[in-house]
C-alpha positions in Angstrom: 13.7 -25.0 -48.2 10.8 -23.9 -46.1 8.4 -24.1 -49.6 9.4 -27.5 -50.1 8.7 -28.1 -46.4 5.2 -26.6 -47.0 4.5 -28.0 -49.8 5.1 -31.6 -49.1 4.9 -31.7 -45.2 1.2 -33.7 -45.6 3.3 -36.7 -47.5 6.4 -36.0 -45.4 8.3 -39.2 -43.5 10.0 -37.7 -40.8 13.2 -39.4 -39.4 14.1 -39.6 -35.7 17.2 -40.9 -35.5 20.2 -41.9 -37.9 23.2 -43.6 -37.4 26.4 -42.6 -39.7 29.5 -44.8 -40.5 32.6 -44.1 -41.6 36.0 -45.3 -42.5 37.1 -41.5 -42.1 36.3 -40.9 -38.4 38.3 -37.7 -38.7 35.9 -35.8 -41.1 32.7 -37.7 -39.2 33.6 -35.5 -36.3 34.2 -32.4 -37.9 30.4 -32.7 -39.3 28.9 -34.0 -36.1 31.0 -30.8 -34.7 29.6 -28.3 -37.4 25.9 -29.8 -37.1 26.2 -29.0 -33.2 27.3 -25.3 -33.9 24.4 -24.8 -36.4 21.9 -25.7 -33.7 23.5 -23.5 -31.5 23.2 -20.8 -33.4 20.0 -21.3 -34.6 18.9 -21.8 -30.8 20.6 -18.3 -29.6 18.8 -16.2 -32.6 15.7 -18.0 -31.7 16.1 -16.6 -28.3 17.3 -13.5 -29.4 14.2 -12.5 -31.4 12.4 -14.0 -28.7 13.7 -11.2 -26.1 13.6 -8.4 -28.8 9.9 -9.1 -29.8 8.2 -7.0 -26.8 11.1 -4.5 -26.9 10.1 -0.9 -27.4 12.2 0.8 -30.5 14.6 3.8 -29.4 15.6 6.4 -31.2 18.7 7.1 -32.6 21.1 8.8 -30.9 22.0 12.6 -32.6 25.4 13.0 -31.1 26.6 16.3 -29.9 29.0 18.5 -32.6 30.6 22.0 -32.2 30.7 21.7 -28.4 32.7 19.9 -25.8 30.7 16.8 -24.7 30.5 15.8 -21.5 32.4 12.5 -20.4 33.3 10.1 -17.8 36.4 8.2 -18.1 37.7 4.6 -16.7 33.7 3.3 -15.8 33.0 0.2 -15.6 29.2 -0.8 -16.7 26.9 -3.4 -15.0 25.8 -5.6 -16.1 28.4 -6.7 -18.4 28.8 -7.9 -22.2 29.0 -11.8 -22.1 30.2 -12.5 -18.4 33.3 -10.2 -19.4 34.0 -7.5 -16.9 33.4 -4.2 -19.5 35.3 -1.2 -19.3 35.3 2.3 -21.3 33.9 5.7 -21.2 30.1 7.5 -21.0 29.2 10.7 -23.1 26.6 12.9 -23.1 25.0 13.7 -26.2 21.6 15.6 -27.4 19.1 13.4 -27.0 20.7 10.6 -24.8 24.0 8.9 -23.2 26.3 6.3 -25.2 28.8 4.3 -23.3 31.5 3.0 -25.7 33.5 -0.2 -23.6 37.2 -0.4 -24.4 36.7 -3.7 -27.6 34.3 -1.4 -28.9 30.9 -2.2 -28.1 28.1 0.2 -27.6 25.2 1.0 -25.0 22.7 4.1 -26.0 20.5 5.1 -23.0 17.9 7.7 -24.4 17.0 10.6 -22.1 13.1 9.6 -22.8 13.8 6.3 -21.5 15.2 7.2 -18.1 12.7 7.0 -15.3 15.4 7.6 -12.5 18.5 8.3 -12.6 20.8 7.9 -9.1 23.9 9.2 -8.2 25.3 7.3 -5.4 28.6 8.8 -3.6 30.9 6.7 -2.2 30.4 7.3 1.5 31.4 4.4 3.4 30.7 2.6 0.5 33.6 1.1 -2.1 32.4 2.7 -5.5 31.1 5.3 -6.6 28.3 5.3 -9.5 25.4 6.7 -11.6 22.5 4.3 -12.0 19.9 4.3 -14.5 16.3 2.9 -14.1 14.7 2.7 -17.2 11.2 2.7 -18.2 11.5 0.3 -21.0 14.5 -2.4 -21.1 17.2 -2.2 -24.0 19.4 -5.4 -24.9 22.5 -5.6 -23.2 24.7 -8.4 -25.2 22.0 -10.9 -25.6 19.6 -9.9 -22.7 17.0 -7.3 -21.7 18.1 -5.2 -19.1 15.9 -2.2 -17.1 18.8 -1.1 -15.1 22.3 -0.1 -16.0 25.0 1.3 -13.6 28.0 2.7 -14.1 30.7 3.2 -11.5 34.4 3.0 -10.5 36.2 1.5 -7.6 37.9 3.6 -4.7 39.3 0.9 -3.2 39.4 -2.8 -4.7 37.2 -5.1 -2.5 40.2 -7.6 -1.8 42.5 -4.8 -0.6 39.4 -3.8 2.2 39.7 -6.9 3.5 44.0 -7.0 3.9 43.7 -3.6 5.1 42.3 -5.1 8.5 46.0 -7.0 9.6 47.5 -3.6 9.2 48.9 -1.7 12.2 46.6 2.0 12.4 50.1 3.4 13.4 51.7 2.2 10.3 52.8 5.5 8.6 52.1 4.0 5.2 49.0 3.0 6.1 47.7 6.5 6.9 49.5 7.6 3.1 47.5 5.1 2.1 44.2 6.6 3.8 44.8 10.1 3.2 45.3 9.0 -0.8 41.9 7.1 -0.4 40.4 10.4 1.1 41.4 12.5 -1.7 40.7 9.8 -4.3 37.2 9.8 -3.0 36.8 13.7 -2.6 37.9 13.8 -6.4 35.6 10.5 -8.0 32.9 12.1 -5.6 33.7 15.7 -7.6 34.0 14.4 -10.7 30.8 11.7 -10.8 28.8 14.8 -9.7 29.6 17.7 -11.9 28.8 15.2 -14.8 25.5 14.9 -13.5 25.1 18.2 -13.4 26.1 18.7 -16.9 23.9 16.0 -17.9 21.0 17.5 -16.5 21.9 20.6 -18.3 22.6 19.3 -21.6 18.9 17.0 -21.2 17.6 20.7 -20.2 19.1 22.7 -23.4 17.5 20.1 -25.6 14.0 20.0 -24.2 14.2 17.0 -22.0 14.1 16.2 -17.9 17.1 14.2 -16.2 17.6 14.9 -12.4 19.3 12.7 -10.2 18.4 11.3 -7.2 20.7 10.5 -4.0 20.2 8.2 -1.5 19.6 8.9 2.4 21.8 7.2 3.8 20.7 7.9 7.3 17.5 6.4 6.3 18.9 3.3 5.3 18.7 -0.4 6.9 19.9 -4.1 6.7 17.4 -6.2 5.2 17.6 -9.1 2.1 15.8 -8.7 -0.7 17.1 -11.4 -2.4 19.7 -13.8 -1.4 21.9 -12.0 0.5 21.7 -8.9 3.5 22.7 -5.6 1.8 22.1 -2.2 2.9 19.1 -0.4 1.4 18.7 3.1 0.8 15.7 5.3 0.2 15.9 7.9 -2.2 13.1 11.0 -3.4 11.5 8.2 -5.7 12.7 4.8 -5.0 14.0 2.1 -2.5 17.1 0.9 -3.6 20.6 -0.9 -3.2 22.8 -0.3 -5.5 25.8 -1.6 -4.4 25.5 -5.6 -5.1 23.8 -7.1 -7.5 20.7 -8.3 -8.5 19.8 -4.6 -8.2 17.0 -3.9 -6.1 14.9 -1.1 -7.3 11.3 -0.5 -6.1 9.6 3.0 -7.5 8.0 4.1 -4.4 5.2 5.4 -7.2 4.1 2.4 -8.0 3.9 1.3 -4.1 0.1 0.7 -3.1 0.6 -1.0 0.4 3.0 -2.1 2.4 2.9 -4.4 5.0 4.8 -5.6 7.6 5.4 -9.4 8.9 6.0 -11.7 11.9 5.9 -8.6 13.4 6.1 -9.9 17.0 7.5 -9.4 20.8 9.7 -12.5 20.6 11.1 -11.7 16.8 14.2 -9.4 16.1 13.3 -8.8 12.8 10.5 -8.5 10.7 9.8 -8.7 6.7 8.1 -5.8 4.5 6.1 -6.6 1.3 6.0 -4.0 -1.0 2.6 -4.4 -2.8 2.3 -3.1 -6.4 -0.8 -1.0 -8.0 -0.6 -3.4 -10.2 -2.7 -6.2 -8.8 -1.5 -8.7 -11.4 2.0 -7.9 -10.2 3.7 -10.1 -7.3 4.8 -8.1 -4.4 8.0 -6.8 -3.6 10.3 -8.5 -0.1 12.6 -7.3 1.9 13.2 -9.8 4.6 15.1 -9.9 8.1 14.9 -6.3 8.7 16.3 -5.7 12.7 13.0 -4.9 15.0 15.5 -1.5 15.7 14.6 0.2 12.1 11.0 -0.1 12.2 9.4 2.9 14.0 11.9 4.5 11.7 10.7 2.9 8.5 7.2 3.8 9.5 8.0 7.5 10.4 9.7 7.5 6.4 6.6 5.4 4.7 4.1 8.4 6.6 5.8 11.1 5.1 5.5 9.4 1.8 1.9 9.3 2.4 2.2 5.5 1.7 -0.1 3.3 4.3 1.1 0.0 6.1 0.0 -2.4 8.5 1.8 -5.3 10.0 0.9 -8.5 11.9 2.6 -11.7 13.3 2.6 -14.3 10.5 4.1 -14.7 7.0 0.7 -14.4 4.3 0.4 -16.1 1.2 0.6 -13.1 -1.3 0.1 -15.1 -4.3 -3.3 -16.2 -3.4 -3.9 -12.4 -1.9 -2.9 -10.6 -5.5 -5.3 -13.2 -6.6 -8.4 -12.4 -4.5 -7.7 -8.7 -4.8 -7.4 -8.4 -8.4 -11.2 -9.5 -8.7 -12.8 -7.6 -6.3 -14.1 -4.6 -8.0 -14.9 -3.0 -4.9 -11.1 -3.4 -3.1 -11.5 0.1 -2.0 -14.8 0.4 -1.0 -16.3 -0.6 2.3 -19.7 -2.1 1.5 -20.4 -5.4 -0.6 -22.4 -5.5 -4.0 -25.4 -5.1 -2.3 -24.0 -1.6 -1.0 -25.9 -2.3 2.7 -23.4 -5.0 4.0 -20.5 -3.6 5.6 -16.6 -5.2 4.8 -12.8 -3.9 5.3 -12.2 -1.0 2.6 -8.6 -1.5 1.0 -6.0 -3.3 3.3 -8.2 -2.4 6.1 -8.7 -6.5 6.5 -4.8 -6.7 7.4 -5.2 -4.9 10.1 -7.8 -7.0 12.0 -5.2 -8.8 13.9 -4.7 -5.6 15.2 -7.8 -4.5 15.5 -9.2 -7.0 17.8 -5.5 -6.7 19.5 -7.1 -3.4 20.4 -10.8 -4.4 21.3 -9.2 -7.0 23.6 -7.2 -4.6 25.1 -10.7 -2.2 25.5 -12.3 -5.2 26.8 -10.2 -5.4 29.6 -10.1 -1.8 30.2 -13.6 -1.8 30.5 -14.2 -4.8 32.8 -11.1 -3.5 35.1 -13.2 0.1 35.1 -16.7 -1.6 35.7 -14.2 -3.7 38.5 -13.3 -0.8 40.5 -16.9 0.7 40.0 -18.3 -2.3 41.5 -15.8 -2.0 44.5 -16.0 1.4 44.9 -19.8 0.8 45.0 -19.7 -2.1 47.5 -17.8 0.5 49.8 -20.1 3.0 49.4 -22.7 0.6 50.6 -21.2 -0.7 53.8 -20.6 3.0 54.4 -23.5 3.7 54.2 -24.8 0.7 55.8 -21.9 1.1 58.5 -23.4 5.0 59.0 -27.1 3.3 59.4 -26.0 1.3 61.8 -24.4 3.6 64.0 -27.9 5.9 63.3 -29.9 2.6 64.5 -27.8 2.3 67.4 -27.9 5.6 68.5 -31.8 5.4 67.7 -32.0 2.2 69.8 -30.6 3.9 72.8 -32.9 6.7 72.6 -35.4 3.8 72.4 -34.4 2.4 75.7 -34.5 5.7 77.3 -38.1 6.3 76.1 -39.1 2.8 77.2 -38.0 3.6 80.7 -40.7 6.3 80.8 -37.7 9.4 81.7 -37.3 13.0 80.4 -34.7 15.4 80.8 -37.0 17.4 84.0 -37.9 13.4 85.4 -34.2 12.8 85.4 -33.1 16.5 87.2 -35.7 15.9 89.5 -34.4 12.2 90.7 -31.1 13.9 90.8 -32.1 16.1 93.6 -33.8 14.2 95.4 -31.0 12.2 95.5 -28.8 14.6 96.8 -31.1 16.0 99.6 -31.3 12.1 100.7 -27.6 11.9 100.6 -27.5 15.2 102.9 -29.8 13.9 105.5 -27.9 11.0 106.2 -24.8 13.2 106.6 -26.4 15.5 109.3 -27.5 12.4 111.2 
């Protein structure tokens, strides 16, 4: 048919719409449904081919034989196949992991394709999980996926809501809590042991797989997508794995971090993580409480990632377009190599620098004011001393004007005494 279309296409007439009439409505309805189903299958095939066009071909899984295969049973996988809950077993083989669902669906994850492997124990969580962030996406069902997760719920989410209504003195409640603690401990140990076996299996076959554990004490609340979640750093990533869609940022791809809406009036700020690939838009975490800013900045300093802060939201699409075409972005001079400019992300510090310069100017003005006041007071004191010395000088001048010195005054005093004695004698 395709060859006929190509041959007669220049001479063909295309029909936009046709109307059929039939005395047998049932056969016409059946033909209509078959045509719609055919169109649907063809559209799905085209979409699947489009999805698979850019996929990196993965090597075939080599199953382990003649030895015990590490296995975790009764796991739930995310994302799911075709909108249904996907449960099954996860096995570690020679060159990769294989998940087999209860319906026979298979997902293979090769060791060389694993960029980050994360084990998150159930501490203040309702699940214990293993998460794989891949270098190249793989097909899960009909969609490409770069993050695959396997978990087991310790407590059902619906039970956690009902437990709030029960009394803490209820014996049944205390037994349930004891069983839950034991189950948490058991599952944590089982998952941890499986991670250790996967690392050993990969190492034995000349592959490298290392599991990171999130640092809960460095975590903070934030909104990376459309809801507030608890975000935690690992050794190599910044993640939220408990809620979907997953939030995974590889720290080795982060070039700079900028904090927006940092003011004294706001109770929260936003964090923008700029990718080293300037053609990609930055990742965002909004509505982070102000109390976490110092801890986040200390963590960024430890990770040797630069950061800036400012009072307003920026147009990052325009900024990234400008930065991407700037060949001298990290240099502190223009193309003439004479005109100075802000190097790298320093232009985002301009707001803070202005503040510092204003504060320095204020300090200088206060200091100069104090100097002026001190100079004035010194001048006044000098003037007072000069006036005192001048007054003493004036008194001496009065004495000099009278023409008397000390000897004349003594003689005059002696003459006065003689006159007084003479009057007393008479």
